[in-house]
Each structure stands twice: as C-alpha cells, then as structure tokens.
C-alpha positions in Angstrom: 230.0 86.6 -44.2 233.3 86.7 -42.6 231.2 87.7 -39.6 229.4 84.5 -39.8 231.9 82.5 -40.6 234.4 83.4 -37.6 231.3 82.5 -35.4 231.7 78.9 -36.2 234.5 78.0 -34.0 232.7 79.2 -31.2 229.8 77.3 -32.0 231.7 73.8 -32.6 233.9 74.3 -29.4 230.2 74.8 -27.2 229.1 71.2 -28.9 232.5 70.0 -28.2 231.9 70.6 -24.6 228.2 69.9 -24.4 229.1 66.1 -25.9 231.9 66.0 -23.1 228.8 66.7 -20.4 227.6 63.4 -22.2 230.7 61.9 -21.2 231.0 63.1 -17.6 227.2 61.9 -17.4 228.4 57.9 -18.3 231.0 58.2 -16.0 228.9 59.1 -13.0 226.4 56.9 -14.1 229.0 53.9 -13.9 229.6 54.8 -10.3 226.0 54.7 -9.5 225.5 51.6 -11.0 228.7 49.9 -9.2 229.2 48.5 -5.8 232.5 50.0 -4.6 234.8 48.8 -1.8 234.7 50.7 1.7 238.1 52.3 0.5 236.4 53.6 -2.8 233.2 55.0 -0.6 235.6 56.5 2.2 237.6 58.2 -0.9 234.3 60.1 -2.4 233.6 61.5 0.9 237.1 62.8 1.4 237.7 64.1 -2.6 234.2 65.8 -2.2 235.1 67.5 1.0 238.6 68.5 -0.8 236.8 70.2 -3.3 234.2 72.1 -1.5 237.0 73.7 1.0 239.3 74.6 -2.1 236.0 76.3 -4.0 235.2 78.0 -0.6 238.7 79.3 -0.6 238.1 80.6 -3.9 235.0 82.1 -3.1 236.7 84.1 -0.2 239.8 85.1 -2.5 237.0 86.3 -5.2 235.4 88.3 -2.2 238.5 89.5 -1.3 239.7 90.7 -4.2 236.4 92.9 -4.5 237.1 94.6 -0.9 240.7 95.7 -2.4 239.7 97.3 -5.7 237.2 98.8 -4.0 240.0 100.2 -1.5 242.0 100.8 -4.4 239.7 102.2 -7.0 236.4 103.5 -5.4 233.4 103.6 -7.4 235.5 102.8 -10.4 236.0 99.3 -9.2 232.3 98.2 -9.6 233.3 97.1 -13.3 236.2 94.8 -11.7 233.7 93.1 -9.4 232.7 90.2 -11.7 235.9 89.5 -13.1 237.6 89.3 -9.9 234.9 87.4 -8.3 235.3 84.9 -11.2 239.1 84.5 -11.1 238.3 83.6 -7.5 236.3 80.9 -8.1 238.1 79.8 -11.1 241.5 79.8 -8.8 239.4 77.7 -6.6 238.3 74.9 -8.7 241.6 74.5 -10.4 243.6 74.7 -7.1 241.3 71.9 -5.8 241.8 69.8 -8.8 245.8 70.0 -8.8 245.8 69.8 -4.9 243.1 66.3 -4.7 244.6 63.7 -2.3 245.4 60.1 -3.6 243.1 57.9 -2.7 244.1 55.2 -0.4 243.0 52.3 -2.0 245.4 49.2 -3.2 247.0 50.0 -6.4 247.2 48.0 -9.3 250.5 45.7 -9.6 252.2 46.3 -11.7 251.1 49.5 -12.0 248.1 50.5 -14.9 247.3 54.0 -16.0 244.8 55.0 -18.4 245.4 56.8 -21.6 244.3 60.7 -21.5 241.8 60.4 -24.5 240.0 58.1 -21.8 239.5 60.6 -19.5 238.8 63.8 -22.0 238.9 64.2 -25.8 242.2 65.3 -26.9 240.4 68.0 -29.0 239.5 69.9 -25.8 242.8 69.6 -24.2 244.6 71.0 -27.4 241.6 73.7 -27.7 242.6 74.8 -24.6 246.3 75.1 -25.1 245.6 77.0 -28.5 243.1 79.4 -26.8 245.8 80.2 -24.0 248.4 80.8 -26.5 246.2 82.9 -28.9 245.4 84.9 -25.7 248.7 85.7 -24.6 249.8 86.6 -28.3 247.3 89.2 -28.7 247.9 90.2 -25.5 251.3 90.8 -26.4 250.6 92.4 -29.3 248.5 94.7 -28.1 250.8 95.6 -25.0 253.9 96.0 -27.5 251.5 98.5 -29.7 251.1 100.5 -27.0 247.2 98.9 -26.7 247.1 98.0 -23.1 248.4 99.6 -20.2 250.9 97.5 -18.1 248.3 96.9 -15.1 245.6 95.5 -17.5 248.5 93.6 -19.5 249.8 91.7 -16.6 246.3 90.5 -15.7 245.3 89.5 -19.2 248.8 87.6 -19.1 249.5 86.3 -15.8 245.9 84.8 -14.9 245.2 83.0 -18.2 248.9 81.5 -18.2 248.9 80.5 -14.3 245.2 79.0 -14.9 246.6 76.6 -17.6 250.1 75.5 -15.5 248.0 74.4 -13.1 245.3 73.0 -15.2 248.3 70.9 -17.1 249.4 70.0 -13.7 246.2 68.6 -12.8 245.7 66.4 -16.0 249.4 65.2 -15.5 248.5 63.9 -11.6 245.5 62.4 -13.0 247.2 60.7 -16.0 250.4 59.6 -13.5 248.3 57.9 -11.1 248.0 54.0 -11.1 244.6 52.4 -11.0 243.2 50.2 -8.5 243.7 47.0 -7.6 240.4 46.2 -7.1 237.7 46.0 -10.1 234.8 47.4 -7.9 236.8 51.0 -7.5 237.9 51.6 -11.0 234.7 53.2 -12.0 235.1 55.5 -9.0 238.8 56.0 -10.3 237.8 57.0 -13.7 234.9 59.1 -12.7 237.2 61.1 -10.9 239.8 61.1 -13.3 237.3 62.3 -16.0 235.6 64.9 -13.4 239.2 66.3 -12.8 240.3 66.6 -16.5 237.2 68.2 -17.5 237.0 70.6 -14.6 240.6 71.9 -15.3 240.3 72.0 -18.8 236.8 74.1 -18.8 238.3 76.5 -15.7 241.6 77.0 -18.1 239.7 77.7 -21.4 237.2 80.2 -19.6 240.1 82.0 -17.9 241.6 82.2 -21.4 238.6 82.7 -23.8 237.0 85.7 -22.1 239.9 87.5 -21.8 240.6 86.7 -25.6 237.4 87.8 -26.9 237.7 91.0 -25.1 241.0 92.0 -26.5 239.8 90.9 -29.9 236.8 93.1 -29.6 238.9 95.8 -28.4 241.3 95.3 -31.6 238.6 95.5 -34.3 236.8 98.8 -32.7 240.1 100.3 -32.3 241.2 99.4 -36.0 237.7 100.3 -37.3 237.8 103.9 -35.8 240.5 104.8 -38.1 239.9 106.2 -40.9 240.3 104.5 -44.4 239.5 104.7 -47.8 239.0 101.1 -48.7 237.0 98.4 -46.9 239.0 96.5 -44.1 238.2 93.2 -43.6 240.3 93.0 -40.3 238.2 94.9 -37.8 235.1 92.6 -38.9 237.3 90.1 -38.8 238.6 91.0 -35.0 235.3 91.9 -34.0 233.6 88.5 -35.2 236.6 86.6 -33.3 236.2 88.5 -30.3 232.1 87.7 -30.3 232.9 83.9 -30.8 235.6 84.0 -28.3 233.1 85.6 -25.7 230.0 83.4 -26.7 232.2 80.3 -26.4 233.7 81.3 -23.3 230.3 81.4 -21.8 228.9 78.6 -22.7 232.0 76.7 -21.0 231.4 78.6 -18.0 227.8 77.3 -18.1 228.8 73.9 -18.2 232.0 74.3 -16.0 229.7 75.5 -12.8 227.0 72.6 -13.6 229.5 70.1 -13.2 231.0 71.2 -9.4 228.7 68.7 -8.2 231.2 65.8 -6.8 231.5 62.3 -7.7 228.4 60.6 -6.0 227.4 56.7 -5.3 224.1 55.3 -4.3 225.8 52.7 -2.2 224.3 52.5 1.2 227.2 52.4 2.7 227.5 56.3 1.6 224.8 56.9 3.2 224.8 59.7 6.2 
C-alpha cells in the first residue's frame, strides 16, 4: 500500500506536464492564426536559429564528455555515456533559453509585462524547485553518511544546481521583458515566453528527478540489505519514491524533447 501511494506523485506530475503540453499547443495555435508584423517574423527566424545553435553545442558537449569518459575510465565508462550525453543536451536547451536575444520589435509604452502564471503553471515551477531541493538534500545526506563518493556526490549536486540556476535566470528574463507594442506580435511574444518557461522548467526538473530517483533507490536498497528483526517501512518508501521520481523524470523527458520544435508561423512572409 505504501509503495502504491508513493507512486501517485509521479503520476500526478506526469499529468500536469500533459496539461502543460495542451497549454503550449494553444499558444502555438494562436501564432498560426495571427498575421505578425515583419519584425515578428524576423524574430521567429532569429529565435529558431539561436535555439538550433545552442542545442547543437549541447550535443557536441555531450559527445565530448563521452570521449573524455572513455579516456578516463576506459570500458567502465559505458555506463556513463547516456547520462553524460543527456547532461550535454539538457545544457544546450537551458543555455539556449537563458541567452535568447531580445526581440527587436517596438515595445509597449508604458512597459507592460505578463504574469508568470500566464506563461506556465505555478505548480510546475514550484515542483521544479522542490524536486531540486529534495535532490540536493538527499545527495547531501548520502554524502555525509559515506554512501556516496566525492566524485559522484559533486556530480549529483552541481548538475541539478546549475540547471536550476539557469532555469531561474531564463524564467526571470521571460518575465521581465516588456510586451510588444504591436498587437499582431503579442501572440508570438506570448508563445516565445511560454516555450521558454516550459522548456527550462522541464529541463531543470529532469536533471533533478532522474538523479533523485536513483539516489532514493540506492538508499532504499542499502537499507533493505541491513538485518532487522522488525518490518521497516523506510526502505519500501525509498524504493517507491525512487521509482516514482524516475517514472516522472522519464515522462517529462519525453515531453521536453517533443517540444524542441521552435515557434512557427504559417504567414507567407516566413516561407523560404
């Protein structure tokens, strides 16, 4: 019963990201129906090219990390290939969003800025923050108890922390940017903000959920191997929580990589 109950949060989180996918679809549909200005069309082209460059750089970083792991660990590095490549790809996504160039269209005067809840559900943002905090706390606990080596501990602390900081920076930039003056460009602006908010929240969540689930599984299995005269619910809770976090992380990963297509408009001026 405890095992099933602790799987529920992962299911709810996956469901929340499914609803987020619907929200993004609505924002993308609004762009398709709008007639943007030439500045708006140029912004879409520039933003799409910017994202492709940074994601390509992330892929290169991931491949370089794999090569470095082979040099350092030889055959044992095979278990690091997928995590290293994933970190590189996620870094490319986060860096692309936090460094996005500001649109060159005329800004509203006086400046108008949307609320963050108009871009992404506050529940998803705070879930990202809580998962990162929980992962860092779990890593610190296992490290202090001697269950994690220094190299592994640094990796599972630095990567989620850096991803969270980049995500917060991108969210802040998207929130602080004034809205465009031309009403025709407002749907594009809203879609770009929505894309950024969901991409960085998903990327930061994945970088925390997957190591968090792995750490919980390890802690649960280690506790389960210890001899005890009574039934201990803690190992079961850790294992269930680990499976829940891993399942949620994989679900968010699927959503994330299906959302990398840039914002597009069907306006004729964008063709070619």
